[in-house]
N, C-alpha and C positions, 0 to 999 in steps of 0.2 A: 344644550350648548348652542351658541349663536356665533356667526362669523360676521366680520365687518366688510362691507362693500364700499369702495371708493367711488363717489360720483363727482363729476366735474360740472360746475355751473358756468355756462358760457353765454349768458344773456348779453345781448348787445348793450354797450354802454356801461357795462359793469366789469370789474376785474374777475379773472378766472379764479374760482375758489374751489377747494376740495371739501366735500362733505362726506362724512362717514354714515353709510346707511346700514343699519343692523339687519342681518339676514335672519328673518323670522317670518312667521305666517302673517300675511296681510289681512287685517281684520275687515277692512272695507271690501264688500263683495264686488262692486264695480271696478275698483282699482285692482283687485286680485284677478279678475277676468282679463282686464287690459294687459296686466303684467304677464299673465299666463300666455296670452296670444302672442305678445311681442317676444317673450323668451323662447316660446316653442318655435316660432319662425326662425329666430336666430340659431337655435340648436339644430334645426333641420338644414339651415344654410351651411353651418359649419360641417355637418355630416356630409353634405353634398360636396363641399370643397375638399374634404379629406378623401372622399371616395375618388374624386376626379384627379386630384394631384398625385395621390399615392396608389391608385389602382386598387383600393381596398374595397372589400365587400361588406357593406354596412346595412343594418336594419335597426330602426328605432321604433319603439312602441311607447306611446304616451297616453295615459288616461287622465282626463280632467277630473275635478272633484265631483262632477255630475255623472261620471261614468262614460263619457264620450271618448271614443278611441281615435287617436291620431297616429298615423304611421308614415314612416319614410323608409324606402329601401332602394339601394343602388341597383339591385337586380329584382329579387322577389323575396318578400318577407318570409314566406313559407320555406323557400329554398334555404335561406340563411338559418332559419330555426332548425330545419332538418339537418343541415350541416353541423350546427352546434350540438345537436343531440347525438349525432354520429360520433363526433369528437369525444363527447362525454362517455359514450359506450366504450370507445377504445381505451380511454383512460381507466375506466372501471375494470376492464379486462387486464390491463397491464399492472395496475396497482397491487392486486393480490400476489402476483408473481414476484414483483419487486419486494413486497413486504416479506414474502416467504424466503426469498434469497437473503434479504438482510437479516432475518431471524436466524437462518442457517449459518451465515457468516459470523454473526455475533455469538452464537452457541459454540461454533468451532474455535473462535478466538478465546472464549472463556475457558473451554476445555484445555486448549494449549497453554494458556496462562496458568491454570491450576497445575497442569503436569510439570511445567517448567519450575514452578514454585516448589512442588514436592521433590523433584530431582535435585534442585539446588539445596534444599534442606537436608536431603539424604547425603549429598556430597559433603556438606559441612559436618554432619554427624560422623561420617566416615573419617573425617579429619580430626575428630575429637571435639567438635564444637556443638553448641546447642543441644547438649545431652540432658539438660534439666527437664523434668517432667516426663521422661520416658519410664515406662514400667518395666518389670522384669522380662516379660515376653519380648518387648520391643528391643531391649538391650541384648537379649539372646539372638534375636534376628540380626541385629547389627553386628554382633560378634561373628555369626556365620558368614555374613557378607565380607567381613574383614578377613576371616580365615580363607574363604574362597579366593579373595583378591590376592592374599599373601601367597597362596599356593600357585596361582597363575603367575605371579611375579617371580617366584622361585623357579618354576618350570621354564619360564622365558629366559631367566638368567642362566640356568643350567644349559639350555639349548645354545645360547650365545657363547657360553664358556667352552662347551665341547666343540663348537664350530671354530672358535679361535684356536683351540688345541689342534684340531685337524689341519687348520691352515699352517700353524707353526710346524707340525710334523711334515707337511708337504715341503715347506721351505727348507727344513733340516735335511730331508731326503735329497732334495735337489742340490743343497750345498755339499752334502757328503759325496754325492755322485760327481759333482764338479771337482771336488778336492781329490777324489780317487783318480779321476781322469788326469788331472794335473800331475799328481804324484807318479802315475804310470808313465806319462810322457816324459817327466823329469828323469825317471829311472832309465827309460829307454834311451834318452839323450845321453845320460851319463855312461851307460854301457857302451854306446857307440863311440863315445869319446875315448873311453879307456881302451877299447879294441883298437881304435886308430892309433892311439899312443904306443901301444905295445908293438904294433906292426911297424911303425916308424922306428921305434927303438931297435927292433930286430934287424932291420936293414942297415942301421948305422953300424951295428957290430958285425 
């Protein structure tokens, strides 16, 4: 695959034109060496500018086609390489932990999903749905679950029923006690009124 590089022709006396230069290996050895030298200097210049402007730590290693090494470093090439290796070691130590945690979480989610699906299916079967495909043993197990559930419902209903009866009995007892007290007070008042009436009647005669 090749890329196109735009070149601007700015020769004096001629109009500026754009020429597309195909990015591929230069066949001419002399031209290739000249281009390598110019591009290498430009690359190192950009690295220097990036390091200076952004306070970045940069190291560049370039080997020519003849095997000659060219390098640039804002501090020390060895220091940058050691820092890079240390960073890789830290990542290698963290990756197994992260992968293990991810696997555990995925496994837990899968187990929970399976359990939810099973409970949902069981609930539907208790409601009389999705019974197709169940064998005799499964139907008996479902029947036991229904019987156990029905017994618990009956027990809870009976407890609530007796509780309501107990409350009604207490209310009835309080009502009867209140009625007895009112009747007693009424009789007492009536007796006093009759006594007073006879006393007044006696004095009149």
